[in-house]
N, C-alpha and C positions, 0 to 999 in steps of 0.2 A: 093758364096760357099767358105769356108776356105780350103786352100790346106795344108794338114798336111803329114809329112813324118815320118815313123817309121823305124829308122836305127837300124840294128841288131834286126830285129823283132823276131827272134827265135820262141818261142812257144806262142807269144803274137801278133798274126795277128789282125790287126784292120780293121774292116769293114767300108766302106763309108756309109754315111747317107745323109739326105737332107741338113744338115748344114756343114759337113766335108767330104772332099774327101781325103781318106787315100792312100798313096803310101808306101807299105812295101818292105823293102830291107834287104836282108840277103846274106851271103856268102854260107851258108850250104844248100844244095839242099834237105836235109832231112826235112827242115822247110818249112812251107807254106810261100811264099813271091810272090810279084809281079815282082820283079827283083831280080836276083842273081848276086851280084857284090862284088868285093874286094874293100872295101872303103878305103884301104890304098893306092890305086893307081887309081881306076876307078872314073869316074865322076858321081855325082848323076844325074839321068836322068830327070832333070827339067831345064827350062830356068832360066836365071839369074833374081833374084829379083821377083820370083813368088810364093814362099812358105810363109805361115803365121806362121807355127809352125813345129819344128822338135823335135822328142822324141828320146833320147838315154837311154834306161833303161838297166842297166848292160851290157853296150856294150864298153863304152869308155875305161875301164881298160884293154880291150883286144887288143887295137890298139897301134901298134908301131909308125907308121907314123902319129902323131897327127897334124902336120903342114898341110898335105894334106886334112885331114878330116875336120879340123876346117876351112880351106879356102873354101872348098866345101860347107860347111854348110852356111857360110857367103855369098857365091856367090849366092846360091839359095833362101835365105831368103830375104824378103822384108825389107826395112828400118823399124826398130821397131819390126820385127819379132822375135819370141821367140825360143830359143834353150834351151830345158828342159833336163837336164842330171841327172840321178840317178845312183849312184855307191856305192859299199861298201866303208866304211869309212876307212882310212889308219890304224887305230888302231884295226880293227876288224879281227878276225881270217880268215874270208872269203876273205879279201882283199889279204892277203899274202899266204893263204893256198891253194888256187886254182891254179894249175899249168899253167892254160891258161891265168892268169892275168900277164900283162907286166908292169904295173904301178900302183902306189897308188894314191889316190886322197885325197887332204886336202882342207881346206878352201881357200888357196892361189893358188890353181892349175890354175884357170882361169884368174887371175890378168895378166898373161903373154899374154892374148889375148885382153887386153884393152890397146889401144894406149896411152890414156891420163894417165893411171896409170903407164904404163911402162916409159913413158917419164919422169914423176916425179921421179920414182924410180931411173932411170938412172942418171938424174940430181943430185939427193941427194946421189948417189953412193950406194944405197941399193941393187941393183942387177946389174949384168954385162952381162946378157943374155937376148936377144930379141928373143923369140920363134917363133912368127908368125907375121911378119910385114905387110902381106897382109890383114888380116882379123882384125876386130874391134868389140868386144863385150863388153857391159856394164853389169856388174853383178848386177841384180836386187834384187835377193833374194837367201839366202842359208838356208836350213832347215836340222837339224840334227834328225835322227830318232833313238830313244832308244827303247829297247825291252819293252813291256807293263808290264811284271812282274818286271822289274827293276824300271820303273816309279811308279807302284803301291806301292812299298816299300818306295820310297824316295820322292814322289810328295809333301809332306808337307814341305820339305826343299830344296828350289831351289838353295841355296848356296852349299849344298852337291851335288847336280846334277852337277852343273857347275864345281866343283872341280873334281869330278869323271870323267867327260868328258875329262878333261885336263890331268889327271894323271893315269887313269886305262885303261887296255885293255878291249875290248869287251863291252864297255858301249854304244858307238854309233854304230849301225848296218849299216846305210846308210847315205849318205850325197846327198842332192838334190839342184841343181843349176837351176836358171832361168836367162838366159843370154838373152840380147836384142841386135840385130844386129844394129850397128851404121854405117850409110852409108853417112851421110851428114855432 
């Protein structure tokens, strides 16, 4: 059975089934959860290297202490386990308009949690900060989610879509990451 963790479960409680055992964690006691924890300081209630998959849907942007959170995710994930993060994109009004958001997320946010990428960037003097030296995640995939009404108008011209994504606000609604825990 696959062990899956839903961090910041909120109104998206996930039921276990014959294939996946879900552990739902949230801080807000008004939400349904299996555990009520402050993930900026508390440990995820799993043994080291036992989880296959962690989901953070519209949760990461609310966390100030990302070092602790990312280290805990890495600790509980098996080698090769997936950390799946979905967040508002930094140019979207919901990223900056929600007063509970403490950070914005870009395509480069999670490179700071990849030791190989960070070592190369530091060597080439591209960055001067190492955010999280304990954990190590490989960015597997990044997806940008655009509103369907926007895509419908511009789907025939992919160059126009790429230009708009880089230069206009509110074109990309969400950004989605699949990170793999590297432990060997």
